[in-house]
C-alpha positions as CSV (number, residue, x, y, z in Angstrom):
1,X,107.4,91.6,38.0
2,X,103.7,91.4,37.3
3,X,102.4,94.2,35.2
4,X,98.9,95.1,36.3
5,X,96.4,96.2,33.7
6,X,95.0,99.7,34.0
7,X,91.5,99.6,35.6
8,X,88.8,101.4,33.5
9,X,87.3,104.3,35.3
10,X,83.6,105.0,35.4
11,X,84.1,108.1,33.3
12,X,85.3,105.8,30.4
13,X,82.2,103.7,30.6
14,X,79.6,106.5,30.9
15,X,78.4,106.3,27.3
16,X,78.0,102.5,27.3
17,X,74.7,100.7,27.6
18,X,74.0,98.9,30.9
19,X,74.3,95.4,29.4
20,X,77.5,96.2,27.5
21,X,79.0,97.9,30.6
22,X,78.3,94.8,32.8
23,X,79.7,92.5,30.1
24,X,82.9,94.5,29.8
25,X,83.4,94.7,33.5
26,X,82.9,90.9,33.9
27,X,85.4,90.3,31.0
28,X,87.9,92.6,32.7
29,X,87.6,90.7,36.0
30,X,88.0,87.3,34.2
31,X,91.2,88.5,32.4
32,X,92.5,89.8,35.7
33,X,92.0,86.4,37.4
34,X,93.6,84.5,34.5
35,X,96.6,86.6,34.6
36,X,97.2,86.3,38.3
37,X,96.7,82.5,38.2
38,X,99.7,81.9,35.7
39,X,103.3,81.9,37.0
40,X,105.5,84.8,36.1
41,X,108.4,84.0,33.9
42,X,111.5,85.9,34.7
43,X,113.6,87.8,32.1
44,X,116.3,85.1,32.2
45,X,114.1,82.5,30.5
46,X,116.8,80.7,28.6
47,X,119.1,79.7,31.6
48,X,118.8,76.2,33.2
49,X,118.3,77.8,36.6
50,X,115.3,79.6,35.4
51,X,113.8,76.4,34.1
52,X,114.1,74.6,37.4
53,X,112.7,77.5,39.4
54,X,109.8,78.1,37.0
55,X,107.7,75.4,38.6
56,X,108.2,76.7,42.1
57,X,105.4,79.0,43.5
58,X,106.2,82.6,43.6
59,X,105.8,84.6,46.8
60,X,104.0,87.4,44.9
61,X,101.1,85.1,43.7
62,X,99.1,85.7,46.9
63,X,99.5,89.5,46.4
64,X,98.3,89.2,42.8
65,X,95.3,87.2,43.8
66,X,94.4,89.7,46.5
67,X,94.8,92.5,43.9
68,X,92.5,90.6,41.5
69,X,89.9,90.0,44.2
70,X,90.0,93.7,45.0
71,X,89.6,94.6,41.3
72,X,86.6,92.2,41.0
73,X,85.1,93.6,44.2
74,X,85.5,97.1,42.7
75,X,83.9,96.0,39.5
76,X,80.9,94.5,41.3
77,X,80.6,97.7,43.3
78,X,80.5,99.7,40.0
79,X,77.8,97.3,38.6
80,X,75.7,97.7,41.8
81,X,76.2,101.5,41.6
82,X,75.1,101.5,38.0
83,X,72.0,99.5,38.8
84,X,71.1,101.9,41.7
85,X,71.6,104.9,39.4
86,X,69.4,103.4,36.8
87,X,66.6,102.8,39.3
88,X,66.9,106.3,40.6
89,X,66.7,107.6,37.0
90,X,63.6,105.6,36.3
91,X,62.0,106.9,39.6
92,X,62.9,110.5,38.6
93,X,61.4,109.9,35.2
94,X,58.1,108.7,36.6
95,X,58.0,111.7,38.9
96,X,58.6,114.0,36.0
97,X,55.8,112.3,33.9
98,X,53.4,112.7,36.8
99,X,54.2,116.3,37.4
100,X,53.9,117.0,33.6
101,X,50.5,115.3,33.5
102,X,49.3,117.3,36.5
103,X,50.6,120.5,35.0
104,X,48.8,119.8,31.7
105,X,45.6,119.1,33.5
106,X,45.9,122.3,35.5
107,X,46.6,124.3,32.4
108,X,43.6,122.9,30.5
109,X,41.3,123.4,33.5
110,X,42.5,127.0,33.9
111,X,41.9,127.7,30.2
112,X,38.4,126.1,30.5
113,X,37.5,128.1,33.6
114,X,38.8,131.3,31.9
115,X,36.6,130.7,28.8
116,X,33.6,130.0,31.0
117,X,34.2,133.1,32.9
118,X,34.6,135.2,29.8
119,X,31.4,133.6,28.4
120,X,29.5,134.5,31.6
121,X,30.7,138.1,31.5
122,X,29.8,138.4,27.8
123,X,26.3,137.0,28.4
124,X,25.7,139.5,31.1
125,X,26.7,142.4,28.9
126,X,24.6,141.2,26.0
127,X,21.5,140.7,28.2
128,X,21.8,144.4,29.1
129,X,21.8,145.3,25.4
130,X,18.7,143.2,24.4
131,X,16.1,145.6,26.0
132,X,17.5,148.4,23.8
133,X,16.9,146.2,20.7
134,X,13.4,145.6,21.9
135,X,12.8,149.4,22.2
136,X,14.0,149.9,18.7
137,X,11.6,147.3,17.4
138,X,8.6,148.7,19.3
139,X,9.4,152.2,18.0
140,X,9.6,150.8,14.5
141,X,6.1,149.4,14.8
142,X,4.5,152.4,16.4
143,X,6.0,155.3,14.6
144,X,4.8,156.2,11.1
145,X,6.6,159.3,9.8
146,X,4.4,161.8,7.9
147,X,6.8,164.5,7.0
148,X,10.3,164.5,5.5
149,X,11.8,165.5,8.8
150,X,10.2,162.7,10.6
151,X,11.2,160.3,7.9
152,X,14.8,161.5,8.2
153,X,14.8,160.9,12.0
154,X,13.2,157.5,11.5
155,X,15.9,156.6,9.0
156,X,18.6,157.8,11.3
157,X,17.6,155.7,14.4
158,X,16.9,152.7,12.1
159,X,20.5,152.8,10.9
160,X,21.6,152.8,14.5
161,X,19.3,149.8,15.1
162,X,20.8,147.9,12.1
163,X,24.3,148.6,13.3
164,X,23.4,147.3,16.7
165,X,22.0,144.1,15.2
166,X,25.2,143.7,13.1
167,X,27.4,144.0,16.3
168,X,25.2,141.3,18.0
169,X,25.5,139.0,15.0
170,X,29.3,139.4,15.0
171,X,29.4,138.5,18.7
172,X,27.5,135.3,17.9
173,X,24.0,136.3,19.1
174,X,21.3,134.6,17.0
175,X,17.5,135.3,17.3
176,X,15.3,132.3,17.8
177,X,12.5,131.4,15.4
178,X,9.7,129.8,17.4
179,X,6.3,130.4,15.9
180,X,4.8,127.2,14.7
181,X,7.3,125.1,16.6
182,X,6.6,122.8,19.5
183,X,6.9,124.4,22.9
184,X,10.2,123.6,24.6
185,X,10.8,124.9,28.2
186,X,14.6,124.9,27.5
187,X,14.1,127.7,25.0
188,X,10.7,129.1,25.5
189,X,8.7,130.7,28.3
190,X,4.9,130.4,28.0
191,X,2.8,133.1,29.5
192,X,-0.5,132.3,27.8
193,X,-2.3,129.2,26.4
194,X,-5.5,129.4,24.3
195,X,-7.2,127.5,21.5
196,X,-6.0,128.2,18.0
197,X,-7.7,127.9,14.6
198,X,-4.3,127.2,12.9
199,X,-2.0,125.3,15.3
200,X,-2.4,122.0,17.1
201,X,-2.0,121.6,20.8
202,X,1.5,122.3,22.2
203,X,2.6,124.5,19.2
204,X,3.6,128.1,19.6
205,X,1.1,130.5,18.1
206,X,2.7,133.9,18.8
207,X,6.0,135.3,19.9
208,X,5.5,138.1,22.5
209,X,9.2,138.8,23.1
210,X,12.0,137.4,21.0
211,X,14.5,135.0,22.5
212,X,18.2,134.9,21.6
213,X,21.0,132.2,21.5
214,X,24.7,132.7,21.6
215,X,27.2,130.9,19.3
216,X,27.5,127.7,21.3
217,X,23.7,127.2,21.4
218,X,23.4,128.5,24.9
219,X,20.2,130.4,25.7
220,X,20.9,134.1,26.2
221,X,17.2,134.9,26.7
222,X,14.1,132.7,26.6
223,X,11.3,133.6,24.2
224,X,8.0,134.7,25.7
225,X,5.4,132.9,23.7
226,X,1.7,132.0,23.5
227,X,1.0,128.3,23.2
228,X,-2.0,126.6,21.5
229,X,-4.3,124.5,23.7
230,X,-5.8,122.8,20.7
231,X,-7.5,123.5,17.3
232,X,-11.0,125.0,17.2
233,X,-13.4,125.7,14.3
234,X,-13.7,123.7,11.2
235,X,-12.8,120.3,12.4
236,X,-15.1,120.3,15.4
237,X,-18.1,121.7,13.4
238,X,-17.6,119.0,10.7
239,X,-17.5,116.2,13.3
240,X,-20.7,117.5,15.0
241,X,-22.5,117.8,11.6
242,X,-21.5,114.2,10.7
243,X,-22.9,113.0,14.1
244,X,-26.3,114.7,13.6
245,X,-26.6,113.3,10.1
246,X,-25.9,109.8,11.2
247,X,-28.4,110.1,14.0
248,X,-31.1,111.4,11.7
249,X,-30.5,108.6,9.2
250,X,-31.1,105.9,11.7
251,X,-34.5,104.2,11.5
252,X,-37.1,105.1,14.1
């Protein structure tokens, strides 16, 4: 009788690579066809009767061929199934990568929106504190203690003022330095323009209310400033004197 080989199950081939799997399956199909194409030798091989009947076709050959064809068809089905599963795996992988990218973008956008919201809330709170700082500075300029009691009170509220400035500095609030700099509407707010004896046109001559920046160079409050409309004084007088001397030296 023909002894059929055991057909490998898909579980035995799960760990193989795709190319190795297909190669093994094709090799298995070829071996199966080669075995079924050879005549089967009976157990009584040494007798003369067996030698005469060996060349005769066996009635079981057609069944063996049919079994081999069925095995080959099953192998081809397994190959097609493996290809389909690989395509499905690639498709799922692409879907996962797209979902992961969308989630990362959502997470970064959420963090950015959260930081912007926190920065807006912090700026609103700090803007409410700045007028208090202005009041402390005005009081420092206007009050001149004359007695020991007044000096003690003055020292007490000045310590509060210094503590307030320290807290603002730790929060990232920085005071602008603008006198002598060129006027910039992004940082300054001009409420007056007049000639100056010291600064050229477009330069800030006086700070009327201090401006502040936060740590990321955003304007917390614009500076109220006075801007020079041009120099007056020495330069113009010198030029007029030179003109009169030149005119007097001309021959009549």
